[in-house]
N, CA, C and O atoms as a GROMACS GRO file, in nm:
protein
  412
    1MET      N    1   7.406  -0.436  19.078
    1MET     CA    2   7.544  -0.512  19.136
    1MET      C    3   7.697  -0.496  18.999
    1MET      O    4   7.719  -0.575  18.907
    2LEU      N    5   7.769  -0.381  19.029
    2LEU     CA    6   7.865  -0.405  18.894
    2LEU      C    7   7.938  -0.532  18.862
    2LEU      O    8   7.984  -0.600  18.953
    3LYS      N    9   7.952  -0.568  18.728
    3LYS     CA   10   8.009  -0.692  18.712
    3LYS      C   11   8.099  -0.695  18.633
    3LYS      O   12   8.082  -0.586  18.577
    4THR      N   13   8.247  -0.772  18.551
    4THR     CA   14   8.316  -0.764  18.486
    4THR      C   15   8.308  -0.838  18.355
    4THR      O   16   8.251  -0.947  18.367
    5ILE      N   17   8.338  -0.817  18.266
    5ILE     CA   18   8.264  -0.966  18.177
    5ILE      C   19   8.417  -0.928  18.038
    5ILE      O   20   8.490  -0.830  18.025
    6SER      N   21   8.406  -1.044  17.969
    6SER     CA   22   8.557  -1.062  17.862
    6SER      C   23   8.446  -0.961  17.749
    6SER      O   24   8.325  -0.943  17.762
    7ALA      N   25   8.517  -0.921  17.666
    7ALA     CA   26   8.376  -0.890  17.558
    7ALA      C   27   8.342  -1.073  17.431
    7ALA      O   28   8.249  -1.085  17.351
    8MET      N   29   8.453  -1.181  17.459
    8MET     CA   30   8.372  -1.258  17.403
    8MET      C   31   8.184  -1.297  17.527
    8MET      O   32   8.066  -1.310  17.495
    9GLU      N   33   8.261  -1.302  17.671
    9GLU     CA   34   8.146  -1.359  17.690
    9GLU      C   35   8.045  -1.324  17.682
    9GLU      O   36   7.940  -1.387  17.671
   10ALA      N   37   8.068  -1.195  17.686
   10ALA     CA   38   7.953  -1.071  17.666
   10ALA      C   39   7.873  -1.137  17.500
   10ALA      O   40   7.754  -1.169  17.500
   11ARG      N   41   7.938  -1.146  17.402
   11ARG     CA   42   7.881  -1.226  17.291
   11ARG      C   43   7.745  -1.324  17.284
   11ARG      O   44   7.644  -1.338  17.215
   12LYS      N   45   7.820  -1.392  17.419
   12LYS     CA   46   7.738  -1.517  17.422
   12LYS      C   47   7.689  -1.553  17.525
   12LYS      O   48   7.661  -1.668  17.558
   13THR      N   49   7.669  -1.403  17.614
   13THR     CA   50   7.498  -1.384  17.691
   13THR      C   51   7.473  -1.245  17.671
   13THR      O   52   7.468  -1.178  17.775
   14LEU      N   53   7.454  -1.184  17.559
   14LEU     CA   54   7.387  -1.057  17.600
   14LEU      C   55   7.316  -1.037  17.595
   14LEU      O   56   7.303  -0.915  17.593
   15GLY      N   57   7.194  -1.110  17.588
   15GLY     CA   58   7.027  -1.174  17.583
   15GLY      C   59   7.014  -1.178  17.764
   15GLY      O   60   6.925  -1.130  17.834
   16GLN      N   61   7.152  -1.262  17.811
   16GLN     CA   62   7.131  -1.269  17.961
   16GLN      C   63   7.184  -1.112  18.013
   16GLN      O   64   7.128  -1.066  18.113
   17ILE      N   65   7.300  -1.025  17.941
   17ILE     CA   66   7.334  -0.900  18.030
   17ILE      C   67   7.169  -0.823  18.013
   17ILE      O   68   7.109  -0.773  18.108
   18MET      N   69   7.113  -0.829  17.864
   18MET     CA   70   7.045  -0.734  17.871
   18MET      C   71   6.923  -0.726  17.982
   18MET      O   72   6.900  -0.618  18.036
   19ASN      N   73   6.872  -0.802  18.003
   19ASN     CA   74   6.795  -0.945  18.121
   19ASN      C   75   6.831  -0.900  18.240
   19ASN      O   76   6.747  -0.862  18.322
   20GLU      N   77   6.943  -0.900  18.260
   20GLU     CA   78   7.026  -0.798  18.419
   20GLU      C   79   7.044  -0.728  18.427
   20GLU      O   80   7.069  -0.701  18.545
   21VAL      N   81   7.056  -0.607  18.327
   21VAL     CA   82   7.067  -0.461  18.379
   21VAL      C   83   6.936  -0.419  18.325
   21VAL      O   84   6.937  -0.296  18.333
   22SER      N   85   6.805  -0.463  18.266
   22SER     CA   86   6.703  -0.378  18.273
   22SER      C   87   6.605  -0.397  18.357
   22SER      O   88   6.515  -0.315  18.371
   23LEU      N   89   6.614  -0.539  18.441
   23LEU     CA   90   6.533  -0.617  18.499
   23LEU      C   91   6.613  -0.566  18.660
   23LEU      O   92   6.555  -0.502  18.748
   24ARG      N   93   6.708  -0.599  18.664
   24ARG     CA   94   6.812  -0.622  18.840
   24ARG      C   95   6.892  -0.473  18.832
   24ARG      O   96   6.932  -0.451  18.947
   25ASN      N   97   6.929  -0.373  18.751
   25ASN     CA   98   6.946  -0.315  18.732
   25ASN      C   99   7.122  -0.330  18.785
   25ASN      O  100   7.178  -0.237  18.843
   26ASP      N  101   7.177  -0.437  18.757
   26ASP     CA  102   7.242  -0.426  18.718
   26ASP      C  103   7.301  -0.367  18.627
   26ASP      O  104   7.230  -0.346  18.529
   27GLU      N  105   7.504  -0.298  18.616
   27GLU     CA  106   7.582  -0.283  18.543
   27GLU      C  107   7.696  -0.380  18.490
   27GLU      O  108   7.769  -0.455  18.555
   28TYR      N  109   7.688  -0.348  18.315
   28TYR     CA  110   7.864  -0.449  18.302
   28TYR      C  111   7.971  -0.354  18.226
   28TYR      O  112   7.932  -0.267  18.148
   29ILE      N  113   8.115  -0.379  18.255
   29ILE     CA  114   8.204  -0.360  18.202
   29ILE      C  115   8.260  -0.465  18.171
   29ILE      O  116   8.302  -0.563  18.233
   30ILE      N  117   8.257  -0.425  18.042
   30ILE     CA  118   8.271  -0.517  17.945
   30ILE      C  119   8.426  -0.446  17.852
   30ILE      O  120   8.457  -0.342  17.794
   31GLU      N  121   8.484  -0.572  17.886
   31GLU     CA  122   8.667  -0.547  17.831
   31GLU      C  123   8.726  -0.619  17.765
   31GLU      O  124   8.692  -0.737  17.769
   32ARG      N  125   8.834  -0.578  17.682
   32ARG     CA  126   8.893  -0.674  17.528
   32ARG      C  127   9.038  -0.653  17.626
   32ARG      O  128   9.085  -0.579  17.712
   33ALA      N  129   9.062  -0.747  17.562
   33ALA     CA  130   9.215  -0.783  17.663
   33ALA      C  131   9.241  -0.735  17.774
   33ALA      O  132   9.358  -0.697  17.770
   34GLY      N  133   9.195  -0.715  17.875
   34GLY     CA  134   9.195  -0.684  18.002
   34GLY      C  135   9.150  -0.618  18.068
   34GLY      O  136   9.116  -0.624  18.187
   35LYS      N  137   9.144  -0.498  17.945
   35LYS     CA  138   9.119  -0.290  17.978
   35LYS      C  139   9.003  -0.359  17.945
   35LYS      O  140   8.987  -0.465  17.885
   36PRO      N  141   8.849  -0.208  18.042
   36PRO     CA  142   8.702  -0.154  18.032
   36PRO      C  143   8.718  -0.106  17.917
   36PRO      O  144   8.813  -0.035  17.882
   37LEU      N  145   8.600  -0.151  17.831
   37LEU     CA  146   8.604  -0.116  17.756
   37LEU      C  147   8.498  -0.034  17.716
   37LEU      O  148   8.505   0.080  17.668
   38VAL      N  149   8.402  -0.100  17.741
   38VAL     CA  150   8.243  -0.017  17.745
   38VAL      C  151   8.208  -0.020  17.855
   38VAL      O  152   8.280  -0.067  17.943
   39ALA      N  153   8.054   0.043  17.888
   39ALA     CA  154   8.031  -0.034  17.985
   39ALA      C  155   7.768  -0.070  17.940
   39ALA      O  156   7.662  -0.018  17.904
   40VAL      N  157   7.816  -0.154  17.973
   40VAL     CA  158   7.609  -0.180  17.990
   40VAL      C  159   7.537  -0.119  18.110
   40VAL      O  160   7.547  -0.141  18.230
   41ILE      N  161   7.483  -0.060  18.061
   41ILE     CA  162   7.357   0.040  18.206
   41ILE      C  163   7.197   0.055  18.112
   41ILE      O  164   7.144   0.049  18.001
   42THR      N  165   7.172   0.081  18.281
   42THR     CA  166   6.970   0.111  18.208
   42THR      C  167   6.933   0.201  18.099
   42THR      O  168   7.012   0.288  18.061
   43ILE      N  169   6.856   0.190  18.065
   43ILE     CA  170   6.823   0.306  17.997
   43ILE      C  171   6.817   0.420  18.030
   43ILE      O  172   6.839   0.519  17.960
   44GLN      N  173   6.771   0.412  18.196
   44GLN     CA  174   6.731   0.571  18.317
   44GLN      C  175   6.874   0.564  18.314
   44GLN      O  176   6.878   0.604  18.198
   45GLU      N  177   6.984   0.548  18.340
   45GLU     CA  178   7.130   0.595  18.375
   45GLU      C  179   7.134   0.676  18.297
   45GLU      O  180   7.121   0.799  18.300
   46TYR      N  181   7.170   0.536  18.147
   46TYR     CA  182   7.228   0.680  18.017
   46TYR      C  183   7.141   0.802  18.009
   46TYR      O  184   7.218   0.895  17.987
   47GLU      N  185   7.007   0.852  18.018
   47GLU     CA  186   6.943   0.885  17.976
   47GLU      C  187   6.995   1.076  18.107
   47GLU      O  188   7.019   1.194  18.081
   48ARG      N  189   6.984   0.977  18.255
   48ARG     CA  190   6.984   1.024  18.360
   48ARG      C  191   7.187   1.133  18.318
   48ARG      O  192   7.183   1.254  18.295
   49ILE      N  193   7.269   1.088  18.319
   49ILE     CA  194   7.417   1.135  18.246
   49ILE      C  195   7.404   1.179  18.130
   49ILE      O  196   7.510   1.227  18.092
   50LYS      N  197   7.301   1.189  18.034
   50LYS     CA  198   7.351   1.236  17.919
   50LYS      C  199   7.258   1.424  17.923
   50LYS      O  200   7.271   1.519  17.846
   51ASN      N  201   7.161   1.404  18.065
   51ASN     CA  202   7.116   1.513  18.130
   51ASN      C  203   7.195   1.612  18.241
   51ASN      O  204   7.178   1.733  18.254
   52GLU      N  205   7.276   1.533  18.309
   52GLU     CA  206   7.370   1.567  18.360
   52GLU      C  207   7.513   1.698  18.275
   52GLU      O  208   7.569   1.801  18.312
   53ARG      N  209   7.516   1.583  18.115
   53ARG     CA  210   7.642   1.655  18.076
   53ARG      C  211   7.543   1.747  18.005
   53ARG      O  212   7.579   1.864  17.990
   54GLU      N  213   7.399   1.703  17.952
   54GLU     CA  214   7.356   1.876  17.871
   54GLU      C  215   7.394   1.994  17.944
   54GLU      O  216   7.462   2.089  17.904
   55LEU      N  217   7.348   1.977  18.041
   55LEU     CA  218   7.280   2.091  18.156
   55LEU      C  219   7.513   2.116  18.205
   55LEU      O  220   7.595   2.201  18.172
   56ALA      N  221   7.518   2.046  18.250
   56ALA     CA  222   7.729   2.124  18.272
   56ALA      C  223   7.749   2.186  18.161
   56ALA      O  224   7.816   2.290  18.167
   57ARG      N  225   7.674   2.121  17.977
   57ARG     CA  226   7.757   2.226  17.914
   57ARG      C  227   7.692   2.385  17.886
   57ARG      O  228   7.760   2.483  17.853
   58GLU      N  229   7.500   2.380  17.915
   58GLU     CA  230   7.456   2.481  17.938
   58GLU      C  231   7.507   2.555  18.010
   58GLU      O  232   7.461   2.667  17.988
   59ARG      N  233   7.653   2.558  18.167
   59ARG     CA  234   7.674   2.579  18.244
   59ARG      C  235   7.732   2.630  18.220
   59ARG      O  236   7.714   2.739  18.275
   60PHE      N  237   7.836   2.633  18.142
   60PHE     CA  238   7.992   2.671  18.074
   60PHE      C  239   7.903   2.757  18.002
   60PHE      O  240   7.889   2.873  18.042
   61PHE      N  241   7.829   2.710  17.886
   61PHE     CA  242   7.819   2.761  17.776
   61PHE      C  243   7.781   2.950  17.868
   61PHE      O  244   7.884   3.018  17.871
   62GLU      N  245   7.674   3.013  17.922
   62GLU     CA  246   7.590   3.067  18.011
   62GLU      C  247   7.702   3.140  18.099
   62GLU      O  248   7.679   3.261  18.104
   63THR      N  249   7.867   3.085  18.202
   63THR     CA  250   7.910   3.154  18.209
   63THR      C  251   8.057   3.213  18.101
   63THR      O  252   8.135   3.308  18.115
   64VAL      N  253   8.046   3.124  18.014
   64VAL     CA  254   8.084   3.218  17.917
   64VAL      C  255   8.063   3.326  17.893
   64VAL      O  256   8.140   3.420  17.918
   65ASP      N  257   7.952   3.334  17.838
   65ASP     CA  258   7.881   3.467  17.793
   65ASP      C  259   7.931   3.533  17.914
   65ASP      O  260   8.019   3.616  17.888
   66LYS      N  261   7.901   3.520  18.047
   66LYS     CA  262   7.917   3.630  18.135
   66LYS      C  263   8.008   3.721  18.169
   66LYS      O  264   8.009   3.836  18.213
   67VAL      N  265   8.124   3.597  18.120
   67VAL     CA  266   8.307   3.725  18.141
   67VAL      C  267   8.282   3.717  18.031
   67VAL      O  268   8.339   3.608  18.035
   68TYR      N  269   8.248   3.726  17.921
   68TYR     CA  270   8.263   3.716  17.761
   68TYR      C  271   8.162   3.889  17.811
   68TYR      O  272   8.229   3.987  17.779
   69GLU      N  273   8.067   3.915  17.857
   69GLU     CA  274   7.961   4.040  17.875
   69GLU      C  275   8.030   4.137  17.972
   69GLU      O  276   8.012   4.258  17.958
   70LYS      N  277   8.099   4.094  18.060
   70LYS     CA  278   8.229   4.188  18.149
   70LYS      C  279   8.314   4.226  18.110
   70LYS      O  280   8.348   4.342  18.134
   71THR      N  281   8.408   4.120  18.012
   71THR     CA  282   8.535   4.196  17.943
   71THR      C  283   8.583   4.230  17.800
   71THR      O  284   8.699   4.232  17.758
   72LYS      N  285   8.468   4.254  17.737
   72LYS     CA  286   8.445   4.241  17.590
   72LYS      C  287   8.466   4.409  17.596
   72LYS      O  288   8.429   4.452  17.487
   73ASN      N  289   8.492   4.472  17.646
   73ASN     CA  290   8.552   4.673  17.693
   73ASN      C  291   8.667   4.619  17.754
   73ASN      O  292   8.728   4.725  17.768
   74ILE      N  293   8.734   4.541  17.796
   74ILE     CA  294   8.880   4.516  17.815
   74ILE      C  295   9.052   4.468  17.691
   74ILE      O  296   9.102   4.367  17.642
   75PRO      N  297   9.078   4.618  17.695
   75PRO     CA  298   9.189   4.564  17.594
   75PRO      C  299   9.256   4.455  17.615
   75PRO      O  300   9.289   4.444  17.733
   76LEU      N  301   9.305   4.329  17.516
   76LEU     CA  302   9.329   4.235  17.461
   76LEU      C  303   9.465   4.284  17.569
   76LEU      O  304   9.445   4.307  17.689
   77GLU      N  305   9.550   4.290  17.530
   77GLU     CA  306   9.707   4.349  17.634
   77GLU      C  307   9.629   4.281  17.812
   77GLU      O  308   9.630   4.162  17.843
   78GLU      N  309   9.579   4.380  17.887
   78GLU     CA  310   9.509   4.380  18.011
   78GLU      C  311   9.474   4.261  18.087
   78GLU      O  312   9.494   4.238  18.206
   79ILE      N  313   9.416   4.183  17.992
   79ILE     CA  314   9.362   4.042  17.997
   79ILE      C  315   9.475   3.917  18.058
   79ILE      O  316   9.488   3.845  18.157
   80GLU      N  317   9.556   3.953  17.901
   80GLU     CA  318   9.694   3.879  17.846
   80GLU      C  319   9.740   3.830  17.985
   80GLU      O  320   9.757   3.717  18.030
   81THR      N  321   9.767   4.047  18.078
   81THR     CA  322   9.897   4.031  18.153
   81THR      C  323   9.838   4.015  18.316
   81THR      O  324   9.909   4.014  18.416
   82THR      N  325   9.666   4.000  18.312
   82THR     CA  326   9.627   3.974  18.417
   82THR      C  327   9.645   3.793  18.448
   82THR      O  328   9.675   3.735  18.552
   83ILE      N  329   9.610   3.731  18.295
   83ILE     CA  330   9.641   3.691  18.348
   83ILE      C  331   9.784   3.616  18.362
   83ILE      O  332   9.793   3.533  18.452
   84GLU      N  333   9.890   3.639  18.281
   84GLU     CA  334  10.010   3.576  18.345
   84GLU      C  335  10.056   3.650  18.412
   84GLU      O  336  10.170   3.684  18.380
   85LYS      N  337  10.017   3.693  18.495
   85LYS     CA  338   9.997   3.789  18.679
   85LYS      C  339   9.941   3.661  18.775
   85LYS      O  340   9.996   3.640  18.883
   86ALA      N  341   9.798   3.556  18.714
   86ALA     CA  342   9.730   3.476  18.772
   86ALA      C  343   9.865   3.385  18.760
   86ALA      O  344   9.963   3.378  18.834
   87VAL      N  345   9.840   3.330  18.661
   87VAL     CA  346   9.966   3.182  18.672
   87VAL      C  347  10.127   3.163  18.725
   87VAL      O  348  10.200   3.074  18.768
   88GLU      N  349  10.135   3.314  18.691
   88GLU     CA  350  10.234   3.319  18.791
   88GLU      C  351  10.260   3.316  18.945
   88GLU      O  352  10.342   3.275  19.026
   89ALA      N  353  10.192   3.356  18.940
   89ALA     CA  354  10.133   3.365  19.174
   89ALA      C  355  10.055   3.211  19.139
   89ALA      O  356   9.989   3.156  19.227
   90VAL      N  357  10.061   3.189  19.087
   90VAL     CA  358  10.019   2.975  19.120
   90VAL      C  359  10.138   2.891  19.163
   90VAL      O  360  10.149   2.832  19.270
   91LYS      N  361  10.250   2.894  19.035
   91LYS     CA  362  10.375   2.853  19.017
   91LYS      C  363  10.418   2.898  19.142
   91LYS      O  364  10.427   2.834  19.247
   92ASN      N  365  10.443   3.011  19.118
   92ASN     CA  366  10.561   3.084  19.276
   92ASN      C  367  10.434   2.967  19.394
   92ASN      O  368  10.453   2.846  19.399
   93GLN      N  369  10.329   3.030  19.466
   93GLN     CA  370  10.290   2.959  19.522
   93GLN      C  371  10.297   2.785  19.536
   93GLN      O  372  10.299   2.731  19.646
   94GLU      N  373  10.300   2.714  19.418
   94GLU     CA  374  10.245   2.607  19.395
   94GLU      C  375  10.477   2.536  19.411
   94GLU      O  376  10.522   2.422  19.415
   95ILE      N  377  10.518   2.613  19.412
   95ILE     CA  378  10.695   2.598  19.452
   95ILE      C  379  10.683   2.645  19.590
   95ILE      O  380  10.719   2.541  19.645
   96GLU      N  381  10.666   2.706  19.662
   96GLU     CA  382  10.629   2.702  19.794
   96GLU      C  383  10.568   2.612  19.870
   96GLU      O  384  10.630   2.582  19.972
   97GLN      N  385  10.499   2.576  19.857
   97GLN     CA  386  10.417   2.454  19.878
   97GLN      C  387  10.562   2.319  19.852
   97GLN      O  388  10.622   2.272  19.948
   98LEU      N  389  10.577   2.300  19.783
   98LEU     CA  390  10.646   2.205  19.769
   98LEU      C  391  10.812   2.269  19.881
   98LEU      O  392  10.862   2.176  19.945
   99GLN      N  393  10.859   2.361  19.893
   99GLN     CA  394  10.961   2.374  19.968
   99GLN      C  395  10.928   2.364  20.086
   99GLN      O  396  10.999   2.292  20.157
  100SER      N  397  10.779   2.451  20.160
  100SER     CA  398  10.715   2.360  20.282
  100SER      C  399  10.722   2.201  20.312
  100SER      O  400  10.757   2.144  20.415
  101GLN      N  401  10.686   2.156  20.208
  101GLN     CA  402  10.675   1.998  20.258
  101GLN      C  403  10.865   1.905  20.261
  101GLN      O  404  10.898   1.804  20.323
  102ARG      N  405  10.918   1.962  20.201
  102ARG     CA  406  11.060   1.913  20.235
  102ARG      C  407  11.139   1.928  20.286
  102ARG      O  408  11.250   1.875  20.282
  103ALA      N  409  11.068   2.060  20.389
  103ALA     CA  410  11.154   2.162  20.462
  103ALA      C  411  11.095   2.068  20.648
  103ALA      O  412  11.137   2.111  20.755
   0.00000   0.00000   0.00000
């Protein structure tokens, strides 16, 4: 169960919060001045998030390596021109969508 508490309350009840998180799988959002500051989650959830982030990072760099291998022999000017055309095409498409929404 997700619970939100103030930082002051968290200081007073840290032991209870730790028990609720570890034993009941509760989750806490701790706020300061009414703004979310940190989350308290189980170590298992933290490890899951950490592993997902590491996998995403690995996939990103694998993709970067593949793109580099496919484009390393293409002149930089050709790549820049292709990117500029793609950006222009997306801008034009967005403009057309806005105009069709207004019509």
